[in-house]
N, CA, C and O atoms as CSV, one atom per row, in Angstrom:
chain,resi,resn,atom,element,x,y,z
A,1,MET,N,N,139.532,57.756,120.455
A,1,MET,CA,C,139.609,58.900,121.353
A,1,MET,C,C,140.884,59.704,121.092
A,1,MET,O,O,140.884,60.925,121.242
A,2,GLY,N,N,141.972,59.028,120.703
A,2,GLY,CA,C,143.231,59.713,120.449
A,2,GLY,C,C,143.125,60.702,119.305
A,2,GLY,O,O,143.722,61.777,119.364
A,3,ASP,N,N,142.365,60.356,118.243
A,3,ASP,CA,C,142.183,61.259,117.113
A,3,ASP,C,C,141.437,62.519,117.530
A,3,ASP,O,O,141.760,63.611,117.063
A,4,MET,N,N,140.442,62.381,118.403
A,4,MET,CA,C,139.694,63.543,118.889
A,4,MET,C,C,140.574,64.448,119.723
A,4,MET,O,O,140.486,65.671,119.613
A,5,THR,N,N,141.421,63.869,120.553
A,5,THR,CA,C,142.326,64.673,121.373
A,5,THR,C,C,143.285,65.446,120.486
A,5,THR,O,O,143.510,66.636,120.710
A,6,ALA,N,N,143.857,64.786,119.476
A,6,ALA,CA,C,144.779,65.463,118.560
A,6,ALA,C,C,144.073,66.586,117.812
A,6,ALA,O,O,144.643,67.661,117.623
A,7,LEU,N,N,142.828,66.343,117.383
A,7,LEU,CA,C,142.054,67.362,116.691
A,7,LEU,C,C,141.781,68.545,117.611
A,7,LEU,O,O,141.888,69.695,117.185
A,8,THR,N,N,141.433,68.280,118.852
A,8,THR,CA,C,141.168,69.339,119.815
A,8,THR,C,C,142.409,70.194,120.042
A,8,THR,O,O,142.311,71.421,120.092
A,9,VAL,N,N,143.565,69.569,120.177
A,9,VAL,CA,C,144.815,70.304,120.381
A,9,VAL,C,C,145.128,71.148,119.147
A,9,VAL,O,O,145.529,72.305,119.272
A,10,ARG,N,N,144.946,70.570,117.948
A,10,ARG,CA,C,145.209,71.335,116.727
A,10,ARG,C,C,144.268,72.528,116.631
A,10,ARG,O,O,144.689,73.618,116.243
A,11,MET,N,N,143.007,72.337,116.977
A,11,MET,CA,C,142.044,73.436,116.928
A,11,MET,C,C,142.397,74.505,117.946
A,11,MET,O,O,142.312,75.694,117.640
A,12,ALA,N,N,142.788,74.113,119.142
A,12,ALA,CA,C,143.160,75.084,120.182
A,12,ALA,C,C,144.411,75.847,119.769
A,12,ALA,O,O,144.502,77.053,119.996
A,13,THR,N,N,145.375,75.158,119.166
A,13,THR,CA,C,146.594,75.821,118.706
A,13,THR,C,C,146.255,76.812,117.603
A,13,THR,O,O,146.753,77.937,117.604
A,14,PHE,N,N,145.407,76.400,116.662
A,14,PHE,CA,C,144.980,77.300,115.593
A,14,PHE,C,C,144.282,78.523,116.183
A,14,PHE,O,O,144.534,79.650,115.757
A,15,ALA,N,N,143.409,78.301,117.158
A,15,ALA,CA,C,142.681,79.413,117.779
A,15,ALA,C,C,143.640,80.379,118.459
A,15,ALA,O,O,143.461,81.592,118.355
A,16,SER,N,N,144.655,79.869,119.155
A,16,SER,CA,C,145.605,80.760,119.832
A,16,SER,C,C,146.406,81.563,118.813
A,16,SER,O,O,146.705,82.734,119.046
A,17,ARG,N,N,146.755,80.947,117.688
A,17,ARG,CA,C,147.477,81.678,116.640
A,17,ARG,C,C,146.575,82.727,115.999
A,17,ARG,O,O,147.028,83.829,115.688
A,18,LEU,N,N,145.318,82.398,115.803
A,18,LEU,CA,C,144.373,83.337,115.227
A,18,LEU,C,C,144.197,84.541,116.147
A,18,LEU,O,O,144.156,85.678,115.677
A,19,ILE,N,N,144.094,84.303,117.438
A,19,ILE,CA,C,143.965,85.397,118.407
A,19,ILE,C,C,145.215,86.265,118.387
A,19,ILE,O,O,145.114,87.492,118.397
A,20,ALA,N,N,146.393,85.646,118.358
A,20,ALA,CA,C,147.642,86.412,118.308
A,20,ALA,C,C,147.701,87.249,117.041
A,20,ALA,O,O,148.112,88.408,117.094
A,21,ALA,N,N,147.301,86.691,115.901
A,21,ALA,CA,C,147.306,87.439,114.644
A,21,ALA,C,C,146.344,88.624,114.716
A,21,ALA,O,O,146.648,89.709,114.219
A,22,PHE,N,N,145.180,88.412,115.337
A,22,PHE,CA,C,144.220,89.498,115.501
A,22,PHE,C,C,144.828,90.633,116.317
A,22,PHE,O,O,144.752,91.797,115.924
A,23,PHE,N,N,145.434,90.289,117.460
A,23,PHE,CA,C,146.037,91.319,118.300
A,23,PHE,C,C,147.147,92.047,117.566
A,23,PHE,O,O,147.289,93.262,117.707
A,24,MET,N,N,147.937,91.322,116.784
A,24,MET,CA,C,149.012,91.963,116.028
A,24,MET,C,C,148.439,92.961,115.027
A,24,MET,O,O,148.881,94.108,114.965
A,25,ALA,N,N,147.460,92.527,114.248
A,25,ALA,CA,C,146.867,93.400,113.234
A,25,ALA,C,C,146.196,94.608,113.884
A,25,ALA,O,O,146.374,95.740,113.433
A,26,TRP,N,N,145.425,94.365,114.946
A,26,TRP,CA,C,144.739,95.455,115.624
A,26,TRP,C,C,145.732,96.448,116.206
A,26,TRP,O,O,145.555,97.659,116.069
A,27,SER,N,N,146.763,95.951,116.846
A,27,SER,CA,C,147.722,96.822,117.522
A,27,SER,C,C,148.529,97.648,116.550
A,27,SER,O,O,148.778,98.829,116.796
A,28,VAL,N,N,148.944,97.047,115.445
A,28,VAL,CA,C,149.713,97.794,114.456
A,28,VAL,C,C,148.851,98.919,113.899
A,28,VAL,O,O,149.334,100.037,113.715
A,29,ALA,N,N,147.578,98.634,113.630
A,29,ALA,CA,C,146.683,99.656,113.107
A,29,ALA,C,C,146.400,100.739,114.151
A,29,ALA,O,O,146.288,101.917,113.813
A,30,ALA,N,N,146.284,100.336,115.416
A,30,ALA,CA,C,145.926,101.284,116.475
A,30,ALA,C,C,147.113,102.090,116.978
A,30,ALA,O,O,146.930,103.185,117.511
A,31,ALA,N,N,148.314,101.578,116.822
A,31,ALA,CA,C,149.501,102.229,117.393
A,31,ALA,C,C,150.109,103.186,116.386
A,31,ALA,O,O,150.873,102.777,115.512
A,32,GLN,N,N,149.776,104.437,116.507
A,32,GLN,CA,C,150.347,105.451,115.632
A,32,GLN,C,C,151.461,106.227,116.328
A,32,GLN,O,O,152.140,107.043,115.704
A,33,SER,N,N,151.645,105.972,117.618
A,33,SER,CA,C,152.662,106.678,118.386
A,33,SER,C,C,153.923,105.822,118.456
A,33,SER,O,O,153.860,104.607,118.271
A,34,PRO,N,N,155.083,106.460,118.725
A,34,PRO,CA,C,156.301,105.679,118.881
A,34,PRO,C,C,156.194,104.733,120.070
A,34,PRO,O,O,155.340,104.908,120.939
A,35,ALA,N,N,157.062,103.736,120.098
A,35,ALA,CA,C,157.038,102.731,121.160
A,35,ALA,C,C,157.085,103.393,122.533
A,35,ALA,O,O,157.895,104.287,122.778
A,36,GLN,N,N,156.220,102.948,123.409
A,36,GLN,CA,C,156.183,103.454,124.773
A,36,GLN,C,C,157.146,102.649,125.631
A,36,GLN,O,O,157.369,101.462,125.393
A,37,SER,N,N,157.704,103.301,126.618
A,37,SER,CA,C,158.517,102.531,127.549
A,37,SER,C,C,157.573,101.808,128.497
A,37,SER,O,O,156.478,102.299,128.772
A,38,PRO,N,N,157.978,100.656,128.995
A,38,PRO,CA,C,157.101,99.896,129.894
A,38,PRO,C,C,156.811,100.678,131.168
A,38,PRO,O,O,157.627,101.482,131.619
A,39,HIS,N,N,155.652,100.433,131.733
A,39,HIS,CA,C,155.271,101.049,133.003
A,39,HIS,C,C,156.158,100.536,134.117
A,39,HIS,O,O,156.616,101.303,134.964
A,40,ALA,N,N,156.398,99.236,134.113
A,40,ALA,CA,C,157.213,98.629,135.163
A,40,ALA,C,C,158.027,97.490,134.553
A,40,ALA,O,O,157.561,96.777,133.665
A,41,THR,N,N,159.230,97.342,135.044
A,41,THR,CA,C,160.059,96.196,134.666
A,41,THR,C,C,160.658,95.635,135.941
A,41,THR,O,O,160.765,96.333,136.949
A,42,GLY,N,N,161.039,94.395,135.891
A,42,GLY,CA,C,161.665,93.815,137.066
A,42,GLY,C,C,161.908,92.338,136.898
A,42,GLY,O,O,161.764,91.775,135.813
A,43,TYR,N,N,162.277,91.734,137.992
A,43,TYR,CA,C,162.543,90.298,138.035
A,43,TYR,C,C,161.758,89.704,139.194
A,43,TYR,O,O,161.598,90.328,140.243
A,44,ILE,N,N,161.275,88.495,138.984
A,44,ILE,CA,C,160.751,87.741,140.115
A,44,ILE,C,C,161.647,86.524,140.285
A,44,ILE,O,O,162.214,86.022,139.314
A,45,SER,N,N,161.770,86.063,141.488
A,45,SER,CA,C,162.586,84.878,141.772
A,45,SER,C,C,161.697,83.654,141.872
A,45,SER,O,O,160.720,83.630,142.621
A,46,VAL,N,N,162.057,82.637,141.099
A,46,VAL,CA,C,161.342,81.362,141.124
A,46,VAL,C,C,162.399,80.261,141.103
A,46,VAL,O,O,163.179,80.178,140.155
A,47,ASP,N,N,162.438,79.415,142.135
A,47,ASP,CA,C,163.398,78.302,142.194
A,47,ASP,C,C,164.837,78.748,141.939
A,47,ASP,O,O,165.545,78.117,141.155
A,48,SER,N,N,165.268,79.800,142.574
A,48,SER,CA,C,166.632,80.318,142.455
A,48,SER,C,C,166.949,80.905,141.089
A,48,SER,O,O,168.115,81.175,140.802
A,49,SER,N,N,165.960,81.109,140.246
A,49,SER,CA,C,166.160,81.762,138.951
A,49,SER,C,C,165.399,83.082,138.935
A,49,SER,O,O,164.348,83.218,139.561
A,50,ARG,N,N,165.947,84.046,138.209
A,50,ARG,CA,C,165.269,85.328,138.038
A,50,ARG,C,C,164.552,85.331,136.687
A,50,ARG,O,O,165.140,84.994,135.659
A,51,ILE,N,N,163.269,85.717,136.705
A,51,ILE,CA,C,162.480,85.812,135.490
A,51,ILE,C,C,162.142,87.284,135.274
A,51,ILE,O,O,161.541,87.936,136.128
A,52,TYR,N,N,162.545,87.785,134.111
A,52,TYR,CA,C,162.335,89.192,133.769
A,52,TYR,C,C,160.919,89.407,133.231
A,52,TYR,O,O,160.408,88.585,132.472
A,53,TYR,N,N,160.287,90.522,133.631
A,53,TYR,CA,C,158.965,90.868,133.120
A,53,TYR,C,C,158.882,92.357,132.831
A,53,TYR,O,O,159.673,93.152,133.341
A,54,GLU,N,N,157.911,92.718,132.006
A,54,GLU,CA,C,157.549,94.099,131.729
A,54,GLU,C,C,156.033,94.192,131.849
A,54,GLU,O,O,155.311,93.244,131.541
A,55,GLU,N,N,155.567,95.352,132.302
A,55,GLU,CA,C,154.142,95.542,132.555
A,55,GLU,C,C,153.758,96.957,132.175
A,55,GLU,O,O,154.514,97.897,132.419
A,56,CYS,N,N,152.578,97.115,131.574
A,56,CYS,CA,C,152.136,98.452,131.182
A,56,CYS,C,C,150.613,98.516,131.167
A,56,CYS,O,O,149.933,97.493,131.258
A,57,GLY,N,N,150.096,99.723,131.052
A,57,GLY,CA,C,148.684,99.952,130.823
A,57,GLY,C,C,147.770,99.650,131.988
A,57,GLY,O,O,148.209,99.314,133.088
A,58,SER,N,N,146.466,99.781,131.709
A,58,SER,CA,C,145.441,99.481,132.699
A,58,SER,C,C,144.227,98.935,131.965
A,58,SER,O,O,144.095,99.069,130.748
A,59,GLY,N,N,143.355,98.323,132.732
A,59,GLY,CA,C,142.172,97.708,132.149
A,59,GLY,C,C,142.252,96.203,132.274
A,59,GLY,O,O,142.977,95.686,133.124
A,60,PRO,N,N,141.508,95.489,131.429
A,60,PRO,CA,C,141.558,94.022,131.470
A,60,PRO,C,C,142.987,93.524,131.227
A,60,PRO,O,O,143.724,94.088,130.418
A,61,ALA,N,N,143.360,92.473,131.932
A,61,ALA,CA,C,144.732,91.967,131.863
A,61,ALA,C,C,144.933,91.026,130.672
A,61,ALA,O,O,144.090,90.182,130.367
A,62,ILE,N,N,146.075,91.203,130.017
A,62,ILE,CA,C,146.534,90.311,128.954
A,62,ILE,C,C,147.963,89.927,129.299
A,62,ILE,O,O,148.776,90.791,129.629
A,63,VAL,N,N,148.276,88.642,129.226
A,63,VAL,CA,C,149.645,88.172,129.440
A,63,VAL,C,C,150.121,87.578,128.123
A,63,VAL,O,O,149.475,86.694,127.559
A,64,LEU,N,N,151.254,88.070,127.642
A,64,LEU,CA,C,151.825,87.634,126.378
A,64,LEU,C,C,152.929,86.615,126.646
A,64,LEU,O,O,153.859,86.882,127.406
A,65,VAL,N,N,152.819,85.444,126.014
A,65,VAL,CA,C,153.800,84.373,126.185
A,65,VAL,C,C,154.489,84.178,124.834
A,65,VAL,O,O,153.853,83.772,123.862
A,66,HIS,N,N,155.778,84.466,124.779
A,66,HIS,CA,C,156.513,84.438,123.513
A,66,HIS,C,C,156.787,83.021,123.021
A,66,HIS,O,O,156.572,82.037,123.727
A,67,ASP,N,N,157.264,82.959,121.800
A,67,ASP,CA,C,157.601,81.674,121.181
A,67,ASP,C,C,158.889,81.120,121.783
A,67,ASP,O,O,159.346,81.600,122.821
A,68,GLY,N,N,159.460,80.138,121.154
A,68,GLY,CA,C,160.643,79.491,121.698
A,68,GLY,C,C,161.964,80.129,121.322
A,68,GLY,O,O,163.017,79.606,121.686
A,69,THR,N,N,161.943,81.264,120.593
A,69,THR,CA,C,163.213,81.853,120.153
A,69,THR,C,C,163.376,83.346,120.398
A,69,THR,O,O,164.507,83.806,120.555
A,70,THR,N,N,162.301,84.118,120.439
A,70,THR,CA,C,162.450,85.573,120.422
A,70,THR,C,C,162.543,86.237,121.784
A,70,THR,O,O,163.112,87.324,121.886
A,71,GLY,N,N,162.025,85.648,122.800
A,71,GLY,CA,C,161.908,86.334,124.080
A,71,GLY,C,C,160.759,87.325,124.021
A,71,GLY,O,O,160.060,87.416,123.012
A,72,ALA,N,N,160.567,88.057,125.089
A,72,ALA,CA,C,159.450,89.008,125.192
A,72,ALA,C,C,159.510,90.067,124.104
A,72,ALA,O,O,158.473,90.612,123.726
A,73,ALA,N,N,160.692,90.371,123.593
A,73,ALA,CA,C,160.846,91.377,122.542
A,73,ALA,C,C,160.087,90.989,121.274
A,73,ALA,O,O,159.826,91.843,120.427
A,74,GLY,N,N,159.735,89.729,121.137
A,74,GLY,CA,C,158.948,89.297,119.990
A,74,GLY,C,C,157.581,89.963,119.921
A,74,GLY,O,O,156.927,89.927,118.879
A,75,TRP,N,N,157.151,90.560,121.001
A,75,TRP,CA,C,155.859,91.248,121.047
A,75,TRP,C,C,155.993,92.760,120.825
A,75,TRP,O,O,155.004,93.481,120.951
A,76,ASP,N,N,157.192,93.253,120.497
A,76,ASP,CA,C,157.411,94.701,120.367
A,76,ASP,C,C,156.429,95.389,119.420
A,76,ASP,O,O,155.991,96.507,119.692
A,77,ALA,N,N,156.079,94.735,118.313
A,77,ALA,CA,C,155.214,95.373,117.321
A,77,ALA,C,C,153.819,95.691,117.868
A,77,ALA,O,O,153.203,96.674,117.457
A,78,ILE,N,N,153.325,94.877,118.780
A,78,ILE,CA,C,151.965,95.106,119.289
A,78,ILE,C,C,151.940,95.691,120.693
A,78,ILE,O,O,150.878,96.075,121.184
A,79,TRP,N,N,153.087,95.762,121.339
A,79,TRP,CA,C,153.176,96.256,122.720
A,79,TRP,C,C,152.521,97.627,122.904
A,79,TRP,O,O,151.659,97.759,123.773
A,80,PRO,N,N,152.891,98.666,122.121
A,80,PRO,CA,C,152.311,99.998,122.373
A,80,PRO,C,C,150.795,100.032,122.223
A,80,PRO,O,O,150.109,100.654,123.034
A,81,GLY,N,N,150.271,99.379,121.207
A,81,GLY,CA,C,148.825,99.380,120.993
A,81,GLY,C,C,148.069,98.690,122.109
A,81,GLY,O,O,147.020,99.165,122.544
A,82,LEU,N,N,148.604,97.564,122.575
A,82,LEU,CA,C,147.958,96.864,123.681
A,82,LEU,C,C,148.043,97.664,124.973
A,82,LEU,O,O,147.080,97.726,125.738
A,83,CYS,N,N,149.206,98.281,125.215
A,83,CYS,CA,C,149.390,99.064,126.443
A,83,CYS,C,C,148.425,100.238,126.527
A,83,CYS,O,O,148.067,100.676,127.620
A,84,ALA,N,N,148.006,100.743,125.377
A,84,ALA,CA,C,147.083,101.878,125.352
A,84,ALA,C,C,145.683,101.499,125.825
A,84,ALA,O,O,144.916,102.367,126.243
A,85,ARG,N,N,145.337,100.190,125.763
A,85,ARG,CA,C,143.966,99.794,126.090
A,85,ARG,C,C,143.837,98.749,127.185
A,85,ARG,O,O,142.747,98.551,127.722
A,86,PHE,N,N,144.931,98.076,127.528
A,86,PHE,CA,C,144.862,96.955,128.455
A,86,PHE,C,C,145.987,97.011,129.480
A,86,PHE,O,O,146.956,97.751,129.317
A,87,HIS,N,N,145.846,96.227,130.527
A,87,HIS,CA,C,146.931,95.964,131.475
A,87,HIS,C,C,147.682,94.765,130.892
A,87,HIS,O,O,147.147,93.656,130.865
A,88,VAL,N,N,148.903,94.974,130.430
A,88,VAL,CA,C,149.633,93.951,129.689
A,88,VAL,C,C,150.917,93.570,130.421
A,88,VAL,O,O,151.651,94.430,130.909
A,89,VAL,N,N,151.171,92.270,130.487
A,89,VAL,CA,C,152.415,91.752,131.048
A,89,VAL,C,C,153.034,90.834,130.007
A,89,VAL,O,O,152.351,89.997,129.417
A,90,ARG,N,N,154.323,90.997,129.790
A,90,ARG,CA,C,155.095,90.055,128.980
A,90,ARG,C,C,156.337,89.708,129.764
A,90,ARG,O,O,156.804,90.498,130.585
A,91,TYR,N,N,156.872,88.533,129.517
A,91,TYR,CA,C,158.044,88.119,130.275
A,91,TYR,C,C,158.943,87.254,129.412
A,91,TYR,O,O,158.503,86.662,128.426
A,92,ASP,N,N,160.213,87.190,129.799
A,92,ASP,CA,C,161.169,86.305,129.135
A,92,ASP,C,C,161.139,84.971,129.854
A,92,ASP,O,O,161.431,84.892,131.047
A,93,ARG,N,N,160.784,83.917,129.123
A,93,ARG,CA,C,160.784,82.585,129.721
A,93,ARG,C,C,162.219,82.209,130.094
A,93,ARG,O,O,163.174,82.782,129.569
A,94,ARG,N,N,162.361,81.252,130.996
A,94,ARG,CA,C,163.705,80.868,131.475
A,94,ARG,C,C,164.638,80.541,130.316
A,94,ARG,O,O,164.278,79.837,129.372
A,95,GLY,N,N,165.853,81.078,130.425
A,95,GLY,CA,C,166.870,80.847,129.408
A,95,GLY,C,C,166.728,81.746,128.192
A,95,GLY,O,O,167.509,81.623,127.248
A,96,MET,N,N,165.767,82.635,128.190
A,96,MET,CA,C,165.517,83.530,127.063
A,96,MET,C,C,165.680,84.978,127.514
A,96,MET,O,O,165.456,85.305,128.679
A,97,GLY,N,N,166.071,85.837,126.581
A,97,GLY,CA,C,166.146,87.268,126.870
A,97,GLY,C,C,166.937,87.567,128.125
A,97,GLY,O,O,168.095,87.167,128.249
A,98,ARG,N,N,166.313,88.272,129.054
A,98,ARG,CA,C,166.987,88.695,130.291
A,98,ARG,C,C,166.734,87.779,131.476
A,98,ARG,O,O,167.201,88.054,132.581
A,99,SER,N,N,165.999,86.694,131.260
A,99,SER,CA,C,165.768,85.740,132.353
A,99,SER,C,C,166.938,84.771,132.468
A,99,SER,O,O,167.630,84.477,131.494
A,100,ASP,N,N,167.134,84.286,133.689
A,100,ASP,CA,C,168.216,83.327,133.937
A,100,ASP,C,C,167.941,81.993,133.242
A,100,ASP,O,O,166.793,81.613,133.011
A,101,ALA,N,N,169.009,81.309,132.923
A,101,ALA,CA,C,168.895,79.932,132.440
A,101,ALA,C,C,168.428,79.063,133.604
A,101,ALA,O,O,168.717,79.373,134.760
A,102,PRO,N,N,167.718,77.991,133.314
A,102,PRO,CA,C,167.262,77.115,134.408
A,102,PRO,C,C,168.446,76.550,135.187
A,102,PRO,O,O,169.457,76.152,134.607
A,103,LYS,N,N,168.303,76.522,136.507
A,103,LYS,CA,C,169.335,75.952,137.381
A,103,LYS,C,C,168.888,74.619,137.951
A,103,LYS,O,O,169.708,73.806,138.378
A,104,VAL,N,N,167.591,74.405,137.955
A,104,VAL,CA,C,166.980,73.169,138.469
A,104,VAL,C,C,165.815,72.820,137.540
A,104,VAL,O,O,165.362,73.676,136.780
A,105,PRO,N,N,165.332,71.602,137.588
A,105,PRO,CA,C,164.131,71.288,136.802
A,105,PRO,C,C,162.999,72.256,137.175
A,105,PRO,O,O,162.859,72.651,138.333
A,106,PHE,N,N,162.202,72.627,136.175
A,106,PHE,CA,C,161.153,73.616,136.427
A,106,PHE,C,C,159.944,73.337,135.550
A,106,PHE,O,O,159.984,72.494,134.654
A,107,SER,N,N,158.884,74.055,135.825
A,107,SER,CA,C,157.640,73.963,135.071
A,107,SER,C,C,157.365,75.317,134.420
A,107,SER,O,O,157.276,76.333,135.110
A,108,SER,N,N,157.233,75.333,133.106
A,108,SER,CA,C,156.907,76.583,132.412
A,108,SER,C,C,155.546,77.115,132.833
A,108,SER,O,O,155.361,78.327,132.950
A,109,THR,N,N,154.593,76.219,133.062
A,109,THR,CA,C,153.281,76.668,133.527
A,109,THR,C,C,153.377,77.197,134.958
A,109,THR,O,O,152.657,78.124,135.330
A,110,GLY,N,N,154.265,76.607,135.756
A,110,GLY,CA,C,154.495,77.115,137.109
A,110,GLY,C,C,155.091,78.514,137.079
A,110,GLY,O,O,154.747,79.359,137.906
A,111,ASP,N,N,155.993,78.761,136.117
A,111,ASP,CA,C,156.568,80.101,135.978
A,111,ASP,C,C,155.489,81.112,135.595
A,111,ASP,O,O,155.461,82.221,136.129
A,112,LEU,N,N,154.599,80.734,134.673
A,112,LEU,CA,C,153.499,81.623,134.280
A,112,LEU,C,C,152.600,81.910,135.483
A,112,LEU,O,O,152.188,83.052,135.688
A,113,ALA,N,N,152.297,80.895,136.267
A,113,ALA,CA,C,151.493,81.092,137.483
A,113,ALA,C,C,152.203,82.039,138.449
A,113,ALA,O,O,151.558,82.870,139.089
A,114,ALA,N,N,153.527,81.919,138.558
A,114,ALA,CA,C,154.302,82.791,139.448
A,114,ALA,C,C,154.254,84.241,138.977
A,114,ALA,O,O,154.165,85.159,139.791
A,115,ILE,N,N,154.312,84.444,137.665
A,115,ILE,CA,C,154.208,85.800,137.114
A,115,ILE,C,C,152.851,86.400,137.465
A,115,ILE,O,O,152.772,87.536,137.932
A,116,LEU,N,N,151.780,85.634,137.238
A,116,LEU,CA,C,150.433,86.121,137.552
A,116,LEU,C,C,150.298,86.454,139.034
A,116,LEU,O,O,149.755,87.499,139.392
A,117,ALA,N,N,150.784,85.580,139.878
A,117,ALA,CA,C,150.695,85.821,141.326
A,117,ALA,C,C,151.509,87.040,141.735
A,117,ALA,O,O,151.039,87.869,142.514
A,118,ASN,N,N,152.727,87.152,141.214
A,118,ASN,CA,C,153.594,88.267,141.572
A,118,ASN,C,C,153.011,89.608,141.150
A,118,ASN,O,O,153.155,90.601,141.864
A,119,ARG,N,N,152.355,89.643,139.999
A,119,ARG,CA,C,151.788,90.889,139.495
A,119,ARG,C,C,150.342,91.083,139.970
A,119,ARG,O,O,149.658,92.012,139.540
A,120,ASP,N,N,149.887,90.194,140.863
A,120,ASP,CA,C,148.557,90.275,141.465
A,120,ASP,C,C,147.449,90.276,140.411
A,120,ASP,O,O,146.523,91.085,140.462
A,121,ILE,N,N,147.567,89.347,139.451
A,121,ILE,CA,C,146.585,89.208,138.379
A,121,ILE,C,C,145.771,87.947,138.659
A,121,ILE,O,O,146.298,86.835,138.630
A,122,SER,N,N,144.492,88.135,138.926
A,122,SER,CA,C,143.637,86.976,139.230
A,122,SER,C,C,142.889,86.468,138.006
A,122,SER,O,O,142.415,85.332,137.996
A,123,SER,N,N,142.778,87.298,136.974
A,123,SER,CA,C,142.085,86.902,135.757
A,123,SER,C,C,142.761,87.595,134.580
A,123,SER,O,O,143.006,88.801,134.620
A,124,ALA,N,N,143.064,86.824,133.523
A,124,ALA,CA,C,143.756,87.407,132.372
A,124,ALA,C,C,143.468,86.599,131.120
A,124,ALA,O,O,143.129,85.418,131.183
A,125,THR,N,N,143.608,87.257,129.997
A,125,THR,CA,C,143.630,86.583,128.710
A,125,THR,C,C,145.092,86.254,128.440
A,125,THR,O,O,145.943,87.144,128.439
A,126,ILE,N,N,145.384,84.983,128.213
A,126,ILE,CA,C,146.754,84.549,127.942
A,126,ILE,C,C,146.878,84.390,126.436
A,126,ILE,O,O,146.149,83.601,125.834
A,127,VAL,N,N,147.794,85.131,125.819
A,127,VAL,CA,C,148.016,85.071,124.381
A,127,VAL,C,C,149.411,84.523,124.151
A,127,VAL,O,O,150.395,85.087,124.630
A,128,GLY,N,N,149.495,83.419,123.417
A,128,GLY,CA,C,150.782,82.799,123.151
A,128,GLY,C,C,151.073,82.715,121.674
A,128,GLY,O,O,150.170,82.537,120.857
A,129,SER,N,N,152.336,82.843,121.338
A,129,SER,CA,C,152.791,82.720,119.963
A,129,SER,C,C,153.585,81.429,119.826
A,129,SER,O,O,154.538,81.209,120.574
A,130,SER,N,N,153.211,80.582,118.891
A,130,SER,CA,C,153.909,79.332,118.585
A,130,SER,C,C,154.050,78.483,119.850
A,130,SER,O,O,153.044,78.065,120.422
A,131,ALA,N,N,155.279,78.224,120.293
A,131,ALA,CA,C,155.470,77.417,121.500
A,131,ALA,C,C,154.804,78.077,122.718
A,131,ALA,O,O,154.371,77.384,123.638
A,132,GLY,N,N,154.723,79.401,122.721
A,132,GLY,CA,C,154.011,80.102,123.788
A,132,GLY,C,C,152.525,79.805,123.759
A,132,GLY,O,O,151.872,79.828,124.802
A,133,GLY,N,N,151.975,79.525,122.579
A,133,GLY,CA,C,150.572,79.119,122.468
A,133,GLY,C,C,150.352,77.765,123.117
A,133,GLY,O,O,149.343,77.541,123.786
A,134,GLY,N,N,151.316,76.852,122.912
A,134,GLY,CA,C,151.229,75.549,123.571
A,134,GLY,C,C,151.294,75.692,125.067
A,134,GLY,O,O,150.563,75.019,125.793
A,135,LEU,N,N,152.176,76.576,125.540
A,135,LEU,CA,C,152.291,76.802,126.988
A,135,LEU,C,C,150.975,77.372,127.525
A,135,LEU,O,O,150.511,76.974,128.594
A,136,ALA,N,N,150.371,78.318,126.769
A,136,ALA,CA,C,149.104,78.917,127.199
A,136,ALA,C,C,148.013,77.861,127.291
A,136,ALA,O,O,147.211,77.880,128.224
A,137,ILE,N,N,147.973,76.936,126.327
A,137,ILE,CA,C,146.990,75.856,126.359
A,137,ILE,C,C,147.245,74.947,127.561
A,137,ILE,O,O,146.309,74.574,128.268
A,138,ASP,N,N,148.506,74.594,127.793
A,138,ASP,CA,C,148.836,73.747,128.943
A,138,ASP,C,C,148.437,74.442,130.242
A,138,ASP,O,O,147.928,73.796,131.158
A,139,PHE,N,N,148.660,75.736,130.328
A,139,PHE,CA,C,148.322,76.493,131.533
A,139,PHE,C,C,146.810,76.494,131.753
A,139,PHE,O,O,146.333,76.315,132.873
A,140,ALA,N,N,146.070,76.696,130.671
A,140,ALA,CA,C,144.603,76.736,130.781
A,140,ALA,C,C,144.074,75.381,131.219
A,140,ALA,O,O,142.864,75.210,131.369
């Protein structure tokens, strides 16, 4: 059973990377305009920490979860193209970018749930890059 679980996780990780690559390729091709400024930016408070987010566009919701090193800015290349067609939210995970470093033990999936609740998103496609893909799988 352990081999099947490992295979399932590898397949899910591959699928999340494939989806991210698709969005990157599509967005770069679709985005002929200069980078748009976000529709909304702000912070939400979770467990005495501030988590920074950016939000743009309208339509079906997509939440972008960055890898373990770049912060939300890692999505800059596809941001304008996605914003043109979707309601998109990206955020800096704790200790990254403009979000506070953790002050207490926390749950990354709990932070993602807090972002969704704060932005009043009841249904979304979660797209993760690298470690963000793992977080997206854990959240699902």
